[in-house]
C-alpha positions in Angstrom: 0.0 0.0 0.0 1.5 3.3 -1.1 1.8 6.2 1.1 0.1 9.6 0.5 3.4 11.1 -0.6 3.8 8.5 -3.3 0.3 9.0 -4.5 0.9 12.7 -5.0 4.1 12.0 -7.0 2.4 9.5 -9.3 -0.5 11.7 -10.3 1.7 14.5 -11.8 3.7 11.9 -13.8 0.5 10.5 -15.2 -0.8 13.9 -16.2 2.6 14.7 -17.8 2.6 11.5 -19.8 -0.9 12.2 -21.2 0.0 15.8 -22.2 3.1 14.4 -24.1 0.9 11.9 -25.9 -1.6 14.7 -26.9 1.3 17.0 -28.0 2.7 14.3 -30.3 -0.6 13.4 -32.0 -2.8 16.5 -31.6 -5.6 14.3 -32.6 -8.8 13.9 -30.6 -9.6 10.3 -29.8 -12.7 8.8 -31.2 -15.7 9.6 -29.1 -14.6 13.2 -28.4 -13.3 14.8 -25.3 -15.7 12.9 -23.0 -14.2 9.5 -24.2 -10.6 10.8 -23.8 -11.1 12.0 -20.2 -11.1 9.6 -17.3 -13.5 10.0 -14.4 -12.1 12.6 -12.0 -9.4 13.8 -14.3 -9.2 17.2 -15.9 -8.7 17.6 -19.7 -5.2 18.8 -20.8 -5.1 22.3 -22.1 -4.2 22.6 -25.8 -2.1 25.3 -27.3 -3.8 27.9 -29.5 -1.3 27.1 -32.3 -2.7 23.5 -32.7 -6.0 24.8 -33.9 -4.5 25.8 -37.2 -3.6 22.1 -37.7 -7.0 20.8 -36.6 -8.8 22.6 -39.4 -7.5 20.1 -41.9 -7.0 17.0 -39.8 -8.2 13.7 -41.0 -10.5 11.9 -38.8 -8.9 8.6 -37.7 -12.1 6.5 -37.9 -14.1 8.1 -40.7 -11.2 9.2 -42.9 -13.0 12.4 -43.9 -11.6 15.9 -43.9 -12.8 18.2 -41.1 -14.3 21.3 -42.8 -13.1 24.7 -41.9 -15.6 26.7 -39.8 -17.7 29.2 -41.7 -17.3 33.0 -41.1 -19.8 34.3 -38.5 -20.3 37.5 -40.4 -21.2 37.5 -44.1 -19.7 41.0 -44.7 -16.2 39.8 -43.7 -16.6 36.8 -46.0 -17.5 39.0 -49.0 -14.7 41.4 -48.3 -12.2 38.5 -48.0 -13.4 37.1 -51.4 -13.2 40.5 -53.0 -9.7 41.1 -51.6 -8.5 37.7 -52.8 -9.9 38.2 -56.3 -9.2 41.9 -57.1 -6.3 43.0 -54.9 -2.7 42.7 -56.2 -0.1 42.9 -53.5 3.2 44.3 -54.6 6.2 45.1 -52.3 7.3 48.0 -54.6 6.5 51.4 -53.1 4.1 53.3 -55.3 3.1 56.9 -55.5 -0.4 58.1 -54.5 -2.9 59.0 -57.0 -2.5 62.6 -58.0 -5.3 65.0 -59.0 -4.1 67.4 -61.6 -5.9 70.0 -63.7 -5.5 69.8 -67.5 -7.5 72.1 -69.8 -9.9 73.0 -67.0 -10.7 69.3 -66.2 -9.5 67.2 -63.3 -7.5 64.2 -64.5 -6.7 61.4 -62.2 -3.3 59.8 -62.8 -1.8 56.7 -61.3 1.6 55.2 -61.6 1.6 52.3 -64.0 3.6 49.2 -63.4 3.9 45.5 -64.3 0.6 44.5 -62.7 -1.4 46.8 -65.0 -0.4 44.4 -67.8 -2.7 41.8 -66.3 -5.7 44.2 -66.5 -5.8 44.8 -62.8 -6.4 48.3 -61.4 -4.8 48.7 -58.0 -7.3 51.5 -57.1 -10.4 49.5 -58.2 -10.8 48.1 -54.8 -10.6 51.5 -53.2 -13.2 52.8 -55.7 -15.6 49.9 -55.1 -15.5 50.1 -51.4 -15.5 54.0 -51.4 -12.9 54.2 -48.7 -11.4 57.4 -50.1 -13.6 60.3 -51.2 -10.9 62.6 -52.4 -7.5 62.1 -54.0 -4.5 63.4 -52.2 -3.1 66.4 -54.0 0.7 66.4 -54.4 2.6 69.5 -53.2 5.8 69.9 -55.2 8.5 71.6 -53.2 11.5 72.6 -55.2 14.7 72.7 -53.2 16.7 75.8 -53.9 19.9 75.1 -55.8 23.0 75.1 -53.5 26.0 76.7 -55.1 29.5 75.6 -54.4 30.4 76.1 -50.8 31.8 79.7 -50.6 33.4 79.0 -47.2 34.4 75.4 -47.0 36.8 76.0 -44.1 34.0 77.1 -41.7 31.2 74.8 -40.5 29.1 76.3 -37.8 26.8 73.3 -37.5 29.9 71.0 -37.0 31.0 73.2 -34.2 27.6 72.9 -32.6 27.7 69.1 -32.7 26.3 67.8 -29.4 23.9 70.7 -28.9 20.7 68.7 -29.3 18.3 71.7 -29.2 20.1 73.3 -32.2 19.8 70.0 -34.2 23.0 70.8 -36.1 22.8 67.6 -38.1 19.6 68.9 -39.8 19.8 72.7 -39.4 21.3 73.5 -42.9 18.6 71.3 -44.6 15.9 72.8 -42.5 16.6 76.3 -43.7 16.9 75.1 -47.3 13.4 73.7 -46.8 12.2 77.0 -45.4 13.4 78.8 -48.5 11.7 76.2 -50.7 8.4 76.7 -48.8 8.4 80.5 -49.2 6.6 80.4 -52.5 3.7 78.4 -51.0 3.1 81.3 -48.4 3.8 84.2 -50.7 1.2 87.0 -50.3 0.2 89.2 -53.2 -1.6 92.5 -53.1 -5.1 92.1 -51.6 -6.1 95.7 -51.0 -8.3 95.8 -54.1 -10.4 92.9 -52.7 -11.2 94.9 -49.6 -12.3 98.5 -50.5 -12.7 99.5 -46.8 -9.2 98.3 -45.9 -6.1 100.5 -46.4 -2.4 100.4 -45.8 -2.7 102.8 -42.9 -5.4 100.7 -41.2 -3.3 97.6 -41.6 -0.3 99.5 -40.1 -2.5 100.4 -37.1 -3.6 96.8 -36.7 -0.1 95.4 -36.8 1.1 98.1 -34.3 -1.7 96.9 -32.0 -0.6 93.2 -32.5 2.9 94.2 -31.4 1.6 95.6 -28.2 -0.5 92.5 -27.7 2.6 90.3 -28.0 4.5 92.5 -25.5 1.6 92.5 -23.0 1.0 88.8 -23.1 4.8 88.2 -23.2 4.5 86.0 -26.2 7.4 84.7 -28.3 8.4 86.8 -31.3 7.7 83.9 -33.6 4.1 84.1 -32.5 3.9 87.7 -33.6 5.4 87.1 -37.0 3.2 84.1 -37.6 0.1 86.0 -36.5 0.8 88.8 -39.0 1.5 86.3 -41.7 -1.9 84.6 -41.0 -3.7 87.9 -41.2 -2.2 88.6 -44.6 -2.9 85.1 -45.9 -6.5 85.3 -44.6 -7.1 88.7 -46.3 -5.6 87.4 -49.5 -7.6 84.2 -49.6 -10.8 85.4 -48.1 -13.6 85.5 -50.6 -15.6 88.3 -49.0 -14.5 91.9 -48.3 -13.5 92.7 -44.8 -15.5 95.5 -43.1 -12.5 96.8 -41.4 -11.7 100.2 -40.0 -11.0 101.7 -43.4 -12.4 105.1 -42.3 -9.2 105.8 -40.3 -7.2 107.2 -43.2 -10.1 109.6 -44.0 -10.5 110.7 -40.5 -9.5 114.0 -39.0 -5.7 114.4 -38.5 -6.5 115.3 -34.9 -7.3 111.6 -34.4 -3.6 110.7 -34.5 -2.7 113.5 -32.0 -4.7 111.7 -29.4 -3.0 108.3 -29.7 -1.9 107.5 -26.2 0.1 104.4 -25.5 0.2 102.7 -22.1 1.8 99.4 -21.0 -1.5 97.6 -21.7 -3.3 97.4 -25.1 -6.2 99.0 -23.3 -4.3 102.3 -23.9 -4.2 101.7 -27.7 -6.7 103.5 -29.9 -8.1 100.1 -31.1 -9.2 99.5 -27.6 -10.7 102.8 -26.6 -11.3 104.5 -29.9 -10.7 108.2 -30.6 -11.7 110.7 -27.9 -13.0 113.3 -30.2 -16.7 113.5 -30.8 -16.7 114.2 -34.6 -15.1 110.8 -35.1 -17.5 108.9 -32.9 -18.5 106.8 -36.0 -14.9 105.6 -36.2 -15.3 104.0 -32.8 -17.8 101.5 -34.2 -15.7 100.8 -37.2 -12.6 100.2 -35.0 -14.4 97.4 -33.1 -15.1 95.4 -36.2 -14.1 92.4 -38.1 -10.4 93.3 -38.7 -9.7 93.4 -35.0 -11.4 90.1 -34.6 -9.3 88.6 -37.3 -6.1 89.8 -35.6 -7.2 88.3 -32.3 -8.0 85.0 -33.9 -4.6 85.0 -35.7 -2.7 85.7 -32.4 -4.8 83.0 -30.7 -4.0 80.4 -33.4 -0.3 81.4 -33.5 -0.1 81.1 -29.7 -1.5 77.6 -29.8 1.0 76.7 -32.4 4.1 78.2 -30.8 3.5 78.9 -27.1 3.6 76.4 -24.2 0.8 78.3 -22.5 -1.2 80.4 -24.9 -3.5 83.2 -23.7 -7.1 82.4 -22.9 -10.2 83.5 -24.8 -11.1 85.7 -21.8 -7.7 87.5 -22.1 -8.6 88.6 -25.7 -12.1 89.6 -24.6 -10.6 91.7 -21.8 -8.0 93.6 -23.8 -10.7 94.3 -26.5 -13.2 95.3 -23.8 -15.8 92.8 -25.1 -15.9 94.2 -28.6 -16.9 90.7 -29.7 -18.2 87.6 -28.0 -16.5 84.3 -27.2 -18.5 82.6 -29.9 -17.3 85.2 -32.5 -13.7 84.5 -31.7 -14.1 80.8 -31.8 -16.0 81.0 -35.2 -13.3 83.3 -36.6 -10.6 80.9 -35.4 -12.2 78.1 -37.4 -12.7 80.3 -40.4 -9.1 81.4 -40.3 -7.8 77.8 -40.1 -10.0 76.8 -43.0 -8.9 79.8 -45.1 -5.2 79.1 -44.6 -5.8 75.3 -45.2 -4.6 74.4 -41.7 -1.0 75.0 -42.8 0.7 77.0 -40.0 4.3 76.1 -40.8 5.0 79.3 -42.6 8.7 80.3 -43.0 9.4 83.4 -40.8 12.0 86.1 -41.3 12.6 86.1 -37.6 13.9 82.5 -37.7 16.3 83.4 -40.6 17.8 86.4 -38.9 18.5 84.4 -35.8 20.2 81.7 -37.9 22.4 84.4 -39.6 23.4 85.9 -36.3 24.3 82.5 -34.8 26.3 81.4 -37.8 28.2 84.8 -38.0 28.6 84.9 -34.2 27.6 88.5 -33.8 26.7 90.0 -30.4 23.2 90.5 -29.1 23.2 94.2 -29.8 23.5 93.6 -33.5 20.9 90.8 -33.5 18.4 92.9 -31.6 18.9 95.8 -34.0 18.1 93.5 -36.9 15.0 92.3 -35.1 13.9 95.9 -34.6 14.3 96.6 -38.3 12.3 93.4 -39.2 9.6 94.2 -36.6 9.2 97.7 -38.1 8.8 96.2 -41.6 5.8 94.2 -40.4 3.7 97.4 -40.4 4.4 98.3 -44.0 2.1 96.8 -46.6 4.8 97.1 -49.3 6.7 94.2 -47.8 3.8 91.7 -47.5 5.1 89.9 -50.6 8.7 90.0 -49.5 10.8 86.8 -49.4 11.3 85.9 -45.7 14.9 84.9 -46.1 15.9 87.9 -48.3 14.3 90.5 -46.1 15.9 88.9 -43.1 19.3 89.0 -44.8 18.7 92.6 -45.7 17.8 93.6 -42.1 20.9 91.7 -40.9 23.2 93.4 -43.3 21.7 96.8 -42.4 22.2 96.1 -38.7 25.9 95.3 -39.4 26.3 98.5 -41.4 24.7 100.6 -38.6 27.0 99.2 -36.0 30.1 99.0 -38.3 30.3 101.2 -41.4 33.0 98.9 -42.8 30.9 95.7 -42.6 30.5 93.7 -45.8 28.7 90.6 -47.0 31.1 87.9 -46.1 31.4 84.3 -47.6 30.0 83.0 -44.3 26.8 85.1 -44.8 26.7 83.8 -48.4 27.0 80.2 -47.2 24.2 80.3 -44.6 21.8 82.6 -46.4 22.2 81.2 -49.9 22.4 84.7 -51.4 25.2 86.8 -52.8 25.9 90.4 -51.9 24.3 91.8 -55.0 21.1 90.0 -54.2 20.9 91.4 -50.6 22.1 95.0 -51.0 18.8 96.2 -52.6 16.9 94.9 -49.6 19.3 96.6 -47.2 18.8 100.0 -48.9 15.1 99.6 -49.1 14.8 98.8 -45.4 17.1 101.7 -44.6 14.8 104.0 -46.6 11.8 102.6 -44.7 13.5 103.6 -41.4 14.0 107.1 -42.7 10.3 107.3 -43.7 9.3 106.1 -40.2 11.4 108.9 -38.6 10.3 111.6 -41.0 7.1 112.3 -39.1 5.0 112.0 -42.3 2.3 109.4 -42.6 0.5 107.1 -40.2 3.5 104.8 -39.6 5.5 107.7 -38.2 2.7 108.1 -35.5 2.8 104.5 -34.5 5.6 104.1 -32.0 5.0 100.8 -30.3 8.0 99.1 -31.8 10.1 102.1 -31.4 9.3 102.4 -27.7 9.7 98.7 -27.2 13.3 98.7 -28.7 14.3 101.9 -27.0 14.3 100.1 -23.6 17.5 98.9 -22.1 16.2 95.3 -22.2 16.6 95.6 -26.0 19.9 97.5 -25.8 18.4 100.8 -26.9 18.4 99.5 -30.5 15.9 102.0 -31.7 18.3 104.9 -30.9 21.2 103.6 -33.1 21.8 106.1 -36.0 20.9 105.1 -39.5 23.3 105.0 -42.4 22.9 107.7 -45.1 19.8 107.1 -47.4 20.6 106.8 -51.1 17.0 107.6 -52.1 15.1 110.8 -52.0 12.8 111.5 -49.1 9.6 111.6 -51.2 10.4 108.2 -52.9 7.7 105.6 -52.0 8.7 102.2 -50.7 8.9 99.3 -53.1 9.6 95.7 -52.5 12.8 94.5 -54.3 10.9 91.4 -55.5 
């Protein structure tokens, strides 16, 4: 008679032997699971992988093939049949279908390959199932041609190797890509589309946006992107903007009452003119153009800021000139108008890149930023190339701090432009600064950027003397493009 300990040791050995037999055969004995199991004994657990072999297992006794179980859902069965009959699987990467316009008609083109010889259309399955409603449009980005390295002995990105936040391995190609994308964000003249909008009213609006950026302590990239979004919106908008176009026709006394405070509440867009004859201008000021600017700053803040301002912040600085719903609806309309593409190249990014590569001091960089920020208010530069105007502002800042400064091979290497391409931009920006200080025109009355860069935080950049102007004082501004 065996002891209790021996009984416990025999039982696992018996179970193990049965599991080994089932693993070798994977065949269910005749009579099913009930016949295979002994009274008081649990069934061995089969692995999931053995089910694939059981689908086509021959029954030991009957010799017939066990049929594969039917699909539970007919839809999956039909889809599987259609996939197996119509779909051609090819490991070669193929381009997407492209929608192009030829002779006023949309023509759908697909890349042909060897499988088309068999009469099989790779997109037929997509068309039959109606998975895609529209065809992806292809955006062709032409990379600017890179000349021979004008300064092969100097490589700023190689020196910055190891600085992960500067991504030196990709920086050069990133700015080549920015230059290639400029054409996609180029703004043409849009004033004729908006009869109630003028150059002066746009200058007042941008001046107010500069003050908004300073008040909310936003990044400068946010300001530049917001101004770009406003220009793209006005260019692509189908309806005329009922902006404050009456400003340029208003009494000149209006501009004598422009008082600036540390908050945008001191700006004329917030309070309106204090004179009674211009009371009608107060209503025009609190209109759609200001709402567009707030929506642009709001969208740009979401894109660039870690903590963007709240909707209530915009309502406060505008003294509830519009409602929360108005701002949210304008935000959606703005995003649709710009096709949700917020990655516009910015002149501010280019000028910082030039300053780092040329290793100039913060005084020179801040001076170039002041010139660029002033140019935002001038409608004549809305169609300017972001990289060229940044290079022109950088060269002008160098000339203003050092009269002997020239366009060096290092600047040529990291800007992609030669001296003869940039000098016209430098002289045009210098002429713009003379116009701003002449006291003539609306821009001469808008001093937000001037006061901002006159502070010691910005190294008193606005007080640096200009270089002599080569143009006459009455010559209008023109974009070198």
